C-alpha positions in Angstrom: 43.9 27.4 -30.6 46.3 26.7 -27.5 49.8 26.8 -26.6 52.8 27.1 -28.7 55.0 23.6 -28.2 57.9 25.8 -26.1 55.3 27.0 -23.5 53.4 23.8 -23.3 56.8 22.3 -22.2 57.1 24.3 -19.4 53.3 23.8 -18.5 53.7 20.0 -18.4 54.4 19.5 -14.6 51.1 21.2 -14.1 49.1 19.3 -16.4 45.9 17.8 -15.6 46.1 14.1 -15.2 42.0 13.8 -15.7 39.9 16.3 -17.5 36.4 15.2 -18.8 34.6 11.8 -17.7 33.0 11.1 -15.4 34.7 11.0 -16.1 33.8 13.3 -15.1 34.4 13.7 -12.7 37.0 13.1 -14.3 35.8 10.5 -16.7 32.5 9.9 -15.3 30.0 12.3 -16.2 30.1 15.7 -18.1 31.7 18.2 -15.7 30.3 21.8 -15.4 29.8 24.9 -13.2 28.0 25.0 -10.0 27.6 28.7 -10.5 25.4 28.6 -13.4 23.7 26.2 -15.6 22.8 27.6 -19.0 19.4 26.0 -20.3 20.0 26.7 -23.7 17.7 25.1 -26.2 19.8 22.6 -28.0 16.6 21.7 -30.2 16.6 25.2 -31.8 17.7 25.3 -35.6 21.3 26.2 -36.2 22.7 27.5 -39.4 24.5 25.7 -41.8 27.5 28.0 -41.9 27.4 28.0 -38.2 27.5 24.1 -38.0 30.5 23.8 -40.4 32.5 26.4 -38.7 31.9 24.9 -35.5 32.8 21.2 -37.1 36.1 22.5 -38.7 37.0 24.4 -35.6 37.0 20.9 -33.6 38.4 19.0 -36.2 41.6 21.4 -36.8 42.3 21.7 -33.6 42.6 18.2 -32.9 44.4 17.9 -35.9 46.8 20.5 -34.8 47.5 19.6 -31.1 46.7 16.1 -30.3 49.3 14.3 -28.7 49.7 11.3 -31.4 50.7 12.3 -34.8 49.3 9.2 -36.2 45.9 9.7 -34.1 46.2 5.8 -33.2 46.0 4.5 -36.7 42.7 6.4 -37.1 42.6 8.0 -40.6 41.8 11.5 -39.2 41.5 13.2 -42.5 38.9 10.5 -43.6 36.8 10.9 -40.6 36.6 14.5 -41.6 35.2 13.5 -44.9 32.7 11.1 -43.2 31.4 13.5 -40.3 31.4 16.9 -42.1 28.5 16.2 -44.5 26.6 14.7 -41.1 27.3 18.0 -39.4 26.0 20.0 -42.5 22.9 18.2 -42.3 22.5 18.4 -38.7 19.1 20.2 -38.0 20.0 21.2 -34.2 22.5 21.9 -31.9 21.9 18.6 -30.2 22.2 16.7 -33.5 25.4 18.7 -34.2 27.0 17.8 -31.0 26.1 14.1 -31.3 27.9 14.4 -34.9 31.1 16.1 -33.2 31.1 13.4 -30.1 30.9 10.8 -32.8 33.7 12.3 -34.5 36.1 12.6 -31.3 35.0 8.9 -30.3 36.9 7.2 -33.4 40.0 8.5 -31.6 39.2 5.8 -28.7 40.3 8.4 -26.3 39.2 9.1 -22.6 40.2 12.7 -22.3 39.6 14.4 -25.6 36.0 15.4 -25.5 33.5 18.1 -26.8 30.9 19.7 -24.4 28.0 21.6 -25.6 27.4 25.3 -24.1 24.6 23.9 -22.0 26.9 21.5 -20.3 28.6 24.5 -18.9 32.2 22.6 -18.7 34.3 24.3 -16.2 37.7 22.6 -15.4 38.1 24.7 -12.1 35.0 23.5 -10.6 34.1 20.1 -11.9 30.6 19.0 -11.4 28.2 16.1 -12.5 24.8 15.6 -13.3 23.1 13.4 -10.6 19.7 12.1 -9.3 20.9 11.1 -5.9 22.4 7.6 -6.7 25.2 6.0 -8.2 25.0 3.0 -10.5 27.3 0.0 -10.9 27.2 -3.2 -13.0 27.3 -6.2 -10.7 27.2 -10.0 -11.9 25.7 -8.7 -14.8 22.9 -6.4 -13.7 22.7 -2.6 -13.2 22.1 -1.9 -9.4 22.4 0.9 -7.0 25.6 1.2 -5.4 25.2 4.3 -3.5 22.2 6.3 -2.3 22.3 10.1 -1.3 20.2 10.2 2.0 18.6 13.3 1.4 17.7 12.6 -2.2 14.4 11.7 -3.9 15.5 8.0 -4.2 16.1 7.5 -0.6 12.8 9.0 0.2 11.2 6.6 -2.2 12.7 3.7 -0.7 15.6 2.8 -3.1 18.7 1.1 -1.2 21.9 -0.1 -2.3 21.5 -3.6 -4.0 18.3 -2.6 -6.2 18.2 -3.4 -9.7 17.6 -0.6 -12.1 14.8 -1.9 -14.7 13.7 1.3 -16.5 14.1 4.9 -17.0 11.0 7.2 -18.1 9.6 3.7 -19.6 12.1 2.4 -21.4 14.1 -0.6 -20.2 17.7 -0.1 -19.0 18.9 -2.5 -21.8 17.5 -0.6 -24.5 18.9 2.8 -23.3 22.4 1.5 -22.9 22.3 0.1 -26.1 21.4 3.3 -27.8 24.0 5.0 -25.8 26.8 2.7 -26.9 26.4 4.0 -30.5 28.3 7.1 -29.5 30.7 5.8 -26.8 31.6 2.3 -28.0 35.3 3.7 -29.1 36.3 5.0 -25.7 40.0 3.9 -24.7 38.7 1.1 -22.4 35.4 -0.8 -21.9 35.9 0.1 -18.5 35.6 3.6 -19.2 32.9 3.3 -21.6 30.7 1.1 -19.4 31.5 3.8 -16.2 30.3 7.0 -18.7 27.4 5.1 -19.8 26.4 4.4 -16.4 26.9 7.8 -15.4 24.7 9.3 -18.2 21.7 7.0 -18.0 20.0 9.6 -16.2 21.3 12.3 -18.4 18.9 15.5 -19.2 18.1 18.8 -18.4 18.8 20.1 -14.7 15.8 20.5 -12.4 14.0 18.0 -14.6 12.1 14.9 -13.4 12.7 11.3 -14.6 10.6 8.1 -13.8 12.7 5.0 -12.7 11.7 1.6 -11.8 13.7 -0.7 -9.7 13.4 -4.3 -8.1 14.6 -5.1 -4.6 16.4 -8.1 -3.6 13.1 -9.6 -2.8 12.0 -9.0 -6.3 9.5 -6.5 -5.5 9.4 -3.5 -7.8 9.9 0.0 -6.5 9.0 3.0 -8.7 10.5 6.8 -7.8 10.6 10.1 -9.4 14.0 11.6 -9.2 15.1 15.0 -9.9 18.4 15.9 -12.0 20.8 18.0 -10.4 24.1 19.3 -10.6 26.5 18.4 -7.8 30.2 19.6 -7.2 32.5 16.8 -7.4 33.7 15.4 -4.0 36.9 16.6 -3.1 37.0 14.8 0.2 39.6 13.2 2.6 38.5 10.5 5.2 40.6 9.3 7.9 39.7 6.6 10.4 41.0 3.6 12.6 40.4 0.4 11.9 41.0 -3.3 13.8 44.4 -4.4 14.4 45.9 -1.1 14.6 45.5 -0.3 11.0 44.7 3.1 9.5 42.4 4.5 6.7 42.7 7.3 4.3 40.2 7.9 1.3 41.1 10.6 -0.9 38.5 11.0 -3.7 40.3 14.0 -5.7 43.7 15.3 -6.5 43.0 19.2 -6.3 45.3 21.6 -4.6 42.8 22.2 -1.6 43.2 18.3 -0.2 47.0 18.5 0.2 46.7 20.0 3.7 44.0 17.8 4.5 45.9 14.6 3.4 48.8 15.8 5.8 46.5 16.5 8.6 44.9 13.1 8.3 48.3 11.0 8.1 49.3 13.2 11.2 46.7 11.3 13.0 48.1 8.2 11.6 51.7 8.1 12.8 51.0 5.1 15.0 49.0 2.9 12.6 50.9 -0.3 12.0 49.5 -0.5 8.6 47.5 1.8 6.4 44.9 1.3 3.7 44.7 4.1 0.8 41.5 4.3 -0.7 41.2 5.8 -4.2 38.2 3.8 -5.4 36.4 7.2 -6.0 39.2 9.4 -7.3 39.0 10.4 -10.5 42.1 12.2 -10.6 43.1 15.9 -10.6 46.3 17.8 -11.0 50.0 16.2 -11.7 51.4 18.5 -9.0 49.1 17.2 -6.3 49.5 13.7 -7.2 53.1 14.2 -6.7 53.1 15.9 -3.3 50.6 13.0 -2.1 53.1 10.7 -3.4 55.7 12.2 -1.3 53.8 11.0 1.8 54.6 7.2 1.0 57.7 7.5 -1.2 61.3 9.2 -1.0 61.5 12.6 -2.4 62.8 12.4 -5.9 61.0 9.1 -6.7 60.1 8.7 -10.3 56.1 8.3 -11.0 56.3 8.0 -14.5 56.7 10.5 -17.5 54.4 12.3 -19.8 55.5 12.7 -23.5 54.4 15.4 -26.0 53.4 15.0 -29.7 57.1 16.1 -30.4 58.4 13.3 -28.6 59.8 15.5 -25.5 59.2 13.7 -22.0 58.8 15.4 -18.7 59.3 13.1 -15.6 56.8 13.2 -12.8 58.7 12.9 -9.3 57.6 12.4 -5.8 57.9 15.6 -3.7 60.3 15.5 -0.7 58.6 15.6 2.7 60.6 15.8 6.2 57.9 13.2 7.2 56.5 10.4 5.6 54.9 7.1 6.4 56.7 4.0 6.2 54.6 1.4 7.4 53.0 -1.5 5.4 50.7 0.0 2.8 47.5 -1.2 0.8 45.7 0.7 -1.8 42.3 0.0 -2.9 41.5 0.9 -6.6 38.2 0.3 -8.7 37.2 1.0 -12.2 36.3 4.6 -11.0 39.9 5.1 -10.3 41.1 7.4 -12.8 43.9 9.3 -14.3 45.9 10.9 -11.4 44.7 8.2 -9.2 46.1 5.3 -11.9 49.4 7.3 -11.6 49.9 6.9 -8.1 48.3 3.4 -7.8 51.1 2.3 -10.5 54.0 4.0 -9.1 53.3 2.6 -5.4 52.6 -0.8 -7.0 55.5 -0.8 -9.2 58.3 0.3 -6.7 56.4 -2.5 -4.5 55.8 0.0 -2.1 52.0 -1.2 -1.7 50.2 -3.9 -2.2 47.0 -2.9 -4.6 43.8 -4.5 -4.2 40.9 -3.8 -6.7 36.9 -4.0 -6.6 37.4 -4.7 -10.6 39.8 -6.5 -12.7 41.4 -2.9 -13.5 41.1 0.7 -13.3 39.5 3.1 -15.6 42.5 3.0 -18.2 42.1 6.5 -18.7 45.4 8.6 -18.4 46.4 11.3 -20.8 47.5 14.8 -20.3 45.1 17.7 -21.1 47.0 21.0 -21.1 44.3 23.1 -22.4 40.3 23.7 -22.8 39.5 25.4 -26.0 36.5 27.8 -26.4 34.2 27.0 -29.4 32.5 29.2 -31.3 29.6 28.5 -30.2 30.4 28.6 -26.1 31.0 25.1 -26.1 34.4 23.5 -25.1 36.9 21.1 -26.4 39.4 19.1 -24.3 42.2 17.7 -26.4 44.6 14.9 -24.9 48.1 16.6 -25.7 50.4 14.1 -24.0 50.7 10.5 -23.3 51.9 8.9 -20.2 54.2 6.1 -19.4 54.9 4.7 -16.0 58.7 3.9 -14.8 58.3 0.4 -16.4 57.4 1.7 -19.6 53.6 0.7 -19.2 51.0 2.7 -21.1 47.8 2.8 -18.9 45.6 4.5 -21.2 43.4 2.0 -22.5 44.9 -0.7 -20.3 44.5 0.3 -16.6 46.3 -0.7 -13.5 45.8 -4.6 -12.8 45.5 -5.1 -9.1 47.7 -7.6 -7.3 44.3 -8.8 -6.1 40.9 -8.4 -7.4 37.8 -8.9 -5.3 35.0 -8.0 -7.3 31.6 -6.6 -5.9 29.0 -9.1 -5.2 24.9 -8.3 -5.1 24.6 -9.9 -1.4 27.4 -7.5 -0.2 25.5 -4.2 -1.6 22.3 -5.6 0.2 24.2 -6.1 3.3 26.0 -3.1 3.2 29.4 -5.0 3.3 32.5 -3.6 2.0 34.7 -7.0 1.1 37.7 -5.1 -1.0 38.0 -3.0 2.5 37.9 -6.3 4.4 40.6 -8.0 2.3 42.8 -5.0 3.0 42.4 -5.4 6.7 43.0 -9.0 6.5 46.1 -8.7 4.2 47.7 -6.2 6.6 47.0 -8.2 9.5 48.8 -11.2 7.9 51.9 -8.8 7.2 52.1 -7.7 10.8 51.7 -11.2 12.1 54.0 -12.8 9.4 55.9 -10.1 7.8 56.3 -9.2 4.0 54.5 -11.4 1.4 51.9 -13.2 3.6 49.7 -14.2 1.1 49.7 -17.8 1.5 48.0 -17.8 5.0 44.3 -17.6 5.4 43.1 -15.0 7.7 39.4 -14.4 8.6 37.7 -11.7 7.5 36.2 -9.0 9.5 33.0 -7.7 8.4 33.0 -3.9 7.5 30.2 -1.8 6.5 30.4 -0.2 3.1 31.4 3.5 2.1 27.9 4.1 1.1 26.6 4.0 4.7 28.7 7.3 5.5 29.0 9.2 2.5 26.7 10.2 -0.5 27.5 9.4 -4.1 
């Protein structure tokens, strides 16, 4: 059922800063293995004894290991009395896991999650289900933000800026309303909205789904899309921007990106200012966050602390490096910036090392430590949040997120025009800094129109 408190204490520096959502991709979407995707029949009957045994295993594991003894004010024993009879009545595995997800959802926790066997969750090789496009909510509409150029969606003519209208004949509004019943209790509305968007096309791998879109001219576009598993991006991208400004995008905090970040920064030593793009970063390992932080902060700088169920704390520090980037720094974040990305963004902001620009009013608000994944009796998996997190200034990010210094919300016209306004604002801010010195926010500076990241990267 997991580690004892002593071994847990030793493992804390290596805790996951993000497991589960989309998250997935961190928070965003369920994660699975790219090696296999079991096509288990979730509609087959399941014996009552097996249903109750599985329910009890999930409830007791959370009762024993959850980071908050008070369960965030939730009467956890009462939740057992409410949901156990429902588990007993579940006719299929699919119905049983729906009950388990609703049980877990009462905790309003972005990281404690249950995965059915057919989801093939594997924390070492996180993947997501995709139909070749990424959705965002912009100006009240559900729109396409990015399209994989090799996908069915691209071949059907779907482009960024298209509005999603229906899926398999069901309106997108009705589909989202049905999903909110299971996800309404996530830690933040930002986390909930993101998870719902990532699961709108949820279904069995290699099956097809019919989708209807409206283009910016109001014309209807229909597409038949194929559900596929895709390993989460672990990309490091570096390039030069106008005014001698460097750009560095990091999409994950897994160990394999550490050398790539170092190599990319070695090409940016002459950059007069640097933009660190964490908008698509769903987190990863705390140790990797610490090593990346060392490129921008002095070694030993506190990034925050994790707090156990027993009240013990373990501080997370920036790792010392011989060379680090000392020039002006802007960090780009979005509602998809989660967990480990939130640790780094908050630390750079609180230390006044960086100016934070957001494509959304807050980041995900998805920051708890998950030190274990529990194997369930039927082959499913359970992640349990076993540590909380506080920034150096004592701020809790779970359910709240990191508030950027400046918010630059997405616009429908930007997607249609392939324009990256937050990146433009970051370039303008650094240009003002280089011209006037620190705190140049009062002087207007003309924006240079820059292409969206969607033009050169897959969702």
